[in-house]
Every structure is written in structure tokens, then in C-alpha cells.
C-alpha positions in Angstrom: 18.3 4.4 17.0 15.8 2.5 19.1 12.9 1.2 17.0 9.6 2.0 18.5 6.2 1.8 17.6 3.0 3.2 19.2 -0.4 1.4 19.5 -3.1 4.1 18.6 -5.8 1.7 17.6 -8.0 -0.4 19.8 -8.9 -3.5 17.9 -12.5 -5.0 18.1 -15.1 -6.2 15.8 -18.9 -5.4 15.4 -20.8 -8.5 15.7 -24.3 -9.4 16.6 -23.9 -12.8 15.5 -21.3 -15.3 17.2 -20.4 -16.8 13.8 -19.3 -13.6 12.4 -15.7 -13.3 12.8 -14.0 -9.9 11.8 -10.4 -8.8 11.5 -11.2 -6.6 14.5 -11.8 -9.8 16.5 -8.4 -11.4 15.3 -5.8 -8.7 14.7 -3.7 -8.5 17.8 -1.0 -5.7 18.8 2.5 -6.9 18.7 6.2 -6.0 19.1 8.8 -6.2 16.3 10.3 -9.3 18.2 6.8 -10.7 18.1 6.0 -10.0 14.2 7.7 -13.1 12.7 5.0 -15.2 14.5 2.4 -13.7 11.8 2.1 -14.2 7.9 1.7 -10.3 7.8 2.0 -7.2 10.1 0.4 -3.8 9.6 2.8 -0.6 10.2 1.2 2.8 10.2 2.8 5.8 8.7 0.5 8.8 9.8 1.9 11.7 7.8 1.2 13.5 4.3 3.7 16.3 4.6 5.0 15.2 1.4 1.8 16.0 -0.4 1.8 19.0 -2.8 -1.8 19.2 -3.3 -4.6 18.5 -0.7 -3.9 16.8 2.4 -5.7 14.4 4.7 -3.9 11.1 4.2 -2.2 11.5 7.4 -5.4 10.1 8.9 -5.2 7.1 6.4 -3.8 4.4 8.7 -6.5 5.2 11.3 -9.4 5.0 8.7 -7.7 1.7 7.0 -7.6 0.0 10.3 -11.3 0.9 11.3 -12.3 -0.3 7.9 -10.3 -3.5 8.4 -11.6 -4.2 11.8 -15.2 -4.1 10.3 -14.1 -6.5 7.5 -15.0 -10.1 7.8 -12.1 -12.7 7.6 -13.7 -15.1 5.2 -12.9 -15.3 1.7 -15.7 -17.4 -0.2 -13.3 -20.0 -1.5 -10.1 -19.8 0.5 -11.7 -19.5 4.0 -10.4 -17.5 6.7 -7.0 -15.7 6.8 -6.2 -14.3 10.3 -2.4 -14.6 10.8 -2.1 -10.6 10.8 -1.0 -8.5 13.5 -0.4 -4.7 14.3 3.0 -3.2 15.1 1.2 0.1 15.4 2.4 3.5 14.2 6.0 4.2 13.7 6.8 6.5 16.7 8.6 9.2 15.2 8.3 13.2 15.6 5.9 13.9 12.3 6.2 17.3 10.9 9.9 17.8 11.3 10.3 18.0 7.4 10.1 15.6 4.5 13.8 14.6 4.2 14.3 14.2 8.1 10.9 12.0 8.3 12.0 9.9 5.3 15.4 9.0 7.0 13.7 8.0 10.1 11.1 6.0 8.1 14.1 4.2 6.4 15.5 3.2 9.7 12.6 1.9 11.0 11.5 0.3 7.8 14.9 -1.6 7.5 14.2 -3.1 10.9 10.7 -4.1 9.8 12.1 -5.7 6.6 14.6 -7.8 8.7 11.8 -9.5 10.3 10.3 -12.8 8.7 6.9 -11.4 7.8 5.3 -9.4 5.2 5.1 -5.8 6.2 1.8 -3.9 5.1 2.7 -0.1 5.3 -0.5 2.0 5.8 0.0 5.7 4.5 0.1 8.4 4.5 1.0 10.2 1.2 2.8 8.2 -1.6 6.0 9.8 -1.1 6.5 7.2 1.7 6.9 4.6 -0.9 10.5 5.9 -1.2 11.6 5.2 2.5 9.6 2.0 2.5 11.5 0.5 -0.4 14.8 2.3 0.0 16.2 -0.3 2.7 15.5 -3.0 0.3 17.5 -1.5 -2.4 20.4 -0.8 -0.2 20.5 -4.4 1.3 19.1 -6.8 -1.3 20.8 -8.1 -4.5 18.3 -6.6 -6.8 14.9 -5.0 -6.2 11.8 -4.3 -8.4 8.6 -2.2 -7.5 5.2 -3.0 -9.1 3.0 0.1 -8.5 -0.7 0.2 -8.8 -1.3 3.8 -9.4 -3.1 6.5 -11.4 0.1 8.2 -11.9 3.5 7.1 -12.5 5.2 9.1 -9.7 8.6 9.4 -11.3 8.8 13.2 -11.2 12.2 14.7 -10.4 12.8 15.9 -6.9 13.0 19.6 -6.7 13.3 21.4 -3.5 12.3 18.2 -1.7 10.7 14.8 -2.2 7.1 14.8 -2.6 4.3 12.4 -3.6 5.2 12.6 -7.2 8.7 11.6 -6.8 9.3 8.1 -5.0 10.2 6.1 -7.8 12.7 8.5 -9.4 14.3 8.6 -6.1 14.3 4.8 -6.1 15.9 4.6 -9.5 18.5 6.8 -8.3 19.3 4.5 -5.4 19.6 1.5 -7.7 15.9 0.2 -8.3 16.3 -2.6 -10.9 12.8 -2.9 -12.3 9.6 -0.8 -12.3 6.3 -1.6 -13.5 3.3 0.9 -13.5 0.1 -0.8 -13.4 -3.3 0.5 -13.4 -2.4 3.8 -15.0 -4.8 6.1 -16.6 -4.5 7.7 -20.0 -4.2 11.6 -19.7 -2.7 11.4 -16.1 1.1 11.1 -16.7 2.9 13.9 -18.9 5.0 12.6 -21.8 8.6 13.5 -20.3 7.6 10.7 -17.5 6.3 8.3 -20.2 9.8 8.6 -21.9 11.8 8.3 -18.6 10.0 5.1 -18.0 10.6 4.2 -21.7 14.4 5.0 -21.4 14.4 2.6 -18.2 12.7 -0.1 -19.9 9.7 0.0 -17.4 6.5 -2.0 -18.2 3.3 0.2 -18.4 0.0 -1.8 -17.9 -3.0 0.6 -18.1 -6.2 0.4 -16.3 -8.0 -0.7 -19.8 -5.4 -3.6 -19.7 -6.4 -4.5 -16.1 -10.0 -4.3 -16.8 -9.7 -6.9 -19.5 -7.9 -9.4 -17.7 -6.7 -8.5 -14.0 -4.8 -11.9 -13.5 -3.3 -11.8 -16.8 -2.2 -8.2 -16.0 -0.4 -9.1 -12.9 1.3 -12.0 -14.3 2.6 -9.8 -17.1 3.8 -7.5 -14.2 5.5 -10.1 -12.4 7.2 -11.5 -15.7 8.5 -7.8 -16.2 10.4 -8.0 -12.9 12.8 -10.4 -14.7 15.3 -11.8 -12.5 15.2 -9.5 -9.5 15.4 -11.2 -6.2 13.0 -8.9 -4.4 9.8 -7.2 -5.3 8.0 -4.4 -3.4 4.4 -3.8 -4.0 3.2 -0.2 -3.8 -0.7 0.6 -4.1 -2.0 4.1 -4.3 -5.6 4.0 -3.7 -6.3 6.5 -6.4 -5.6 3.6 -8.8 -9.3 3.0 -8.0 -11.9 5.0 -10.0 -13.2 8.1 -8.3 -16.8 6.7 -8.1 -15.2 3.8 -6.0 -12.8 5.9 -4.0 -13.7 9.5 -3.8 -11.5 10.1 -0.5 -8.0 10.0 -2.2 -5.8 12.9 -2.7 -6.1 12.9 -6.6 -9.4 11.0 -7.5 -9.9 10.8 -11.3 -12.1 8.9 -13.5 -11.1 5.9 -15.7 -9.8 3.9 -12.8 -10.1 0.3 -11.8 -13.0 -1.2 -9.9 -12.4 -2.7 -6.5 -12.9 -6.3 -7.4 -10.2 -5.6 -10.2 -7.6 -4.4 -7.6 -8.6 -7.2 -5.2 -8.0 -9.8 -7.8 -4.6 -8.2 -8.7 -3.5 -7.7 -5.0 -4.3 -11.3 -3.9 -2.7 -12.6 -7.0 0.5 -10.6 -6.8 0.9 -11.0 -3.0 1.2 -14.6 -3.6 4.3 -14.2 -5.7 7.4 -16.0 -3.7 9.6 -12.8 -4.5 7.1 -10.2 -3.0 8.3 -9.3 0.5 6.2 -6.0 1.4 3.4 -3.8 0.4 2.2 -0.3 1.2 -1.3 1.0 0.8 -1.3 4.6 0.5 -3.5 7.6 -0.3 -6.5 7.1 1.7 -7.8 10.6 3.0 -10.7 10.2 5.3 -11.3 13.9 5.8 -12.0 14.5 2.0 -15.1 12.2 2.2 -18.1 13.7 3.4 -20.6 12.2 6.0 -23.0 11.7 3.3 -20.6 9.2 1.8 -20.2 7.0 4.8 -22.2 4.1 4.3 -25.2 3.5 6.9 -23.9 1.5 9.8 -19.9 1.8 8.9 -17.7 4.2 10.8 -15.6 4.9 7.7 -16.4 6.0 4.1 -16.2 4.1 1.0 -12.4 4.8 0.4 -11.3 3.3 3.6 -13.7 0.6 3.2 -12.3 -0.2 -0.2 -8.7 -0.1 1.0 -9.5 -2.2 3.9 -10.8 -4.9 1.8 -7.5 -4.4 -0.6 -5.7 -5.1 2.7 -7.9 -8.4 3.4 -7.2 -9.6 -0.1 -3.5 -8.9 0.1 -3.3 -10.8 3.4 -5.1 -14.0 1.8 -2.5 -13.9 -1.2 0.3 -13.8 1.6 -1.3 -16.9 3.3 -1.7 -18.7 0.2 2.0 -18.1 -0.4 2.7 -19.0 3.2 0.9 -22.6 2.7 
């Protein structure tokens, strides 16, 4: 299969001050062959056909790119991080069925994982976490997943894969370790809690993260044991619904944005972390009233875009 990507977003940054530098000014569109020249590359996955509830996450990559373009590159203490490029969206015929879509994503994701860069997959529904990590499980010695999420997403596959089943599928493929971080009480049913206990999974609640975000991430990394490779998954519904109302499953009791940012910046600096997906942003679910003055996107895409920025800074710290 020829690996193809389509560039659907025209990067530019808003500014009235020449001293302002936004990611929209610095992100470049690249080919897969050029991707290794950058610390991180964005990869769009504009589909939500695996969602069993509300739809809208298919427009997540567009919203996240728009928010990222409007985000300044400067971290107050770490300076600018600009070594990030955009591969574009995976160029496959979306809408042909979840199983076929996952197989095509796995093929493309495998090629991206082979490049010496950190891919940041932009979804899309959380079912996509499975085809994003599956090539690593197939080709690496041992793989762990750290999942920032309100829900464990270890449900059994019934008729077809869906947004609740990605990590059950990963376990079936041979996933070695799984840590569920940012989970809410009263959001994951006991059979799935028991499944995680049976598989010795670490569970770090949103309350634990609120007390000590860096400590929570250190515990998550420690829980990965001796695995060689770690994939990080971030469903934006890990954020509290007051922060991120435009997700496919917003609920109260979640993380504040600054807590998630600290977590992502910390975990992405871990040497064994090789990839990230940021998933669940659903711009159509936010009303025009929720869009902040002067911004082209709502608060969820803005929160997710800054999550990308903090992740990129973490990757850059690792590369230095």
C-alpha cells in the first residue's frame, strides 16, 4: 500500500506584533520522508465512525490544528519549541466500516512509527487509539500504554470495534502494560475495573492527579515496568466538562487544563515514550456562544491545542 497523506490545512498565525510567534507561523507541511527532520509530526485522523454515542470528533483534527495555529510557541521557562511539522491527514476512504478503516490506519501508522520522530495523532474517536498502537505491539519487544481518560476503554468488542474497546483489543494483541490515569469515580463499571485488576493495571484517579500531577505521572511511568516502548493516549474528555464541553462524553470531576498540561509535558519527556494521540475533540458540539472572542475555535479545541504545545515541549526536552 502506498503511504499517502493529504494536506488539508493552510498554516498561518494571527499576529499584529512582529514579536509574536505562533505555531501557525512555524509548522511546516512535510512528507513522510522529511518527517525525521523534526522532533514531532502531526497526523490527522478525521473519522468518528467508531463512536457509539454522539458524533462530531471527525472534525477534531481541523479544530485542533486551528487552535494550535493560534497558540504561541513560547513556554515561560523553557523558551520556544518549534520543531514540529504536519504530515496532513491520512488519505484513506473514510466511512467504509470501522474494521476496514482500522486496518488501513494500522498500515499507515506503522510507516509513521518507523520514522525517527514522535507522531502526534489527531483524532477522531477514541477507537483510533487501537490502530495507532497496534503496529508497535506487533513490531516492538514490549509495549505499554498510558491512557489519560475519563473512562477506561477496556470494554469487549461486540459486533465491531468502537470507542470503548481500544485497549481491550490492544491486550488481545499482546499489550504488556496499561495505566489508566485521570479516571473518574462513577464512570467505569465494576466488570472493567475487575478486568484491569486481573491484568495488574495501574489506576490513577483524577483526584490523585489533582493532588500531585508530576507525582502521578512518575507513578504512571514506574507502572510501565520494563517495557521497551510506551504509547500515550489522551482522550480530551479527561478534562472537566467546564474546561472541555465539546467532547463526545463530557462529565464533571475531571482534570483542569493546567494539570493535564503538566502531565503531558512530563510524560512526553520520558525516553521510552515514542508516540501520542490526542482524541475526542468534537467542535460541532460547542455552540458559537462558547467560542471565545477573537478565536476561531471553542474552548475544547483551544485546550487540546495547548495540550499539543505542552507535549511538543516535553518531546523537545527529551531531544536536547
